C-alpha positions as CSV (number, residue, x, y, z in Angstrom):
1,M,9.3,17.7,6.1
2,Y,7.0,15.2,6.0
3,V,4.9,13.2,7.9
4,C,4.0,9.6,7.8
5,H,0.0,8.8,7.9
6,N,0.5,5.5,9.5
7,C,3.0,5.9,12.3
8,E,2.9,9.8,12.3
9,K,6.9,9.9,12.3
10,E,8.3,13.0,10.9
11,I,10.6,12.6,7.7
12,E,13.1,14.9,6.7
13,E,13.8,13.9,3.2
14,I,12.3,11.6,0.8
15,G,14.6,11.5,-2.3
16,N,14.0,8.6,-4.7
17,F,12.6,6.1,-2.0
18,V,8.7,7.2,-1.4
19,R,8.0,5.0,1.2
20,C,8.4,5.7,5.2
21,P,11.7,4.5,6.6
22,Y,9.8,3.4,9.8
23,C,6.9,1.7,8.8
24,A,7.3,1.2,4.8
25,W,3.7,2.9,4.4
26,R,3.3,5.0,1.0
27,I,1.2,7.6,2.2
28,L,3.1,10.5,3.1
29,Y,1.9,14.4,3.6
30,K,3.3,18.0,4.3
31,P,1.5,19.1,7.4
32,P,0.1,22.7,7.2
33,L,1.9,25.7,8.4
34,P,1.3,27.1,11.4
35,V,-1.1,30.0,11.1
36,A,-0.4,33.3,13.4
37,R,-3.3,34.6,14.9
38,S,-4.4,37.9,16.6
39,I,-6.1,37.7,20.2
40,R,-7.8,40.5,21.6
41,A,-7.9,40.6,25.5
42,D,-10.3,43.2,27.1
C-alpha cells in the first residue's frame, strides 16, 4: 500500500503506471509500519 504525497489517499497497487490515479501526482511513499509499544501502568 502506498500513500500519495499530494492528496494523501491510499493506493493499493501501482503496477507500471507510477502516478496517483486521483490527482496524477508522482510522489508516492510507503507509510511506516505501526510500532508495538509496551506501556507500564503503576
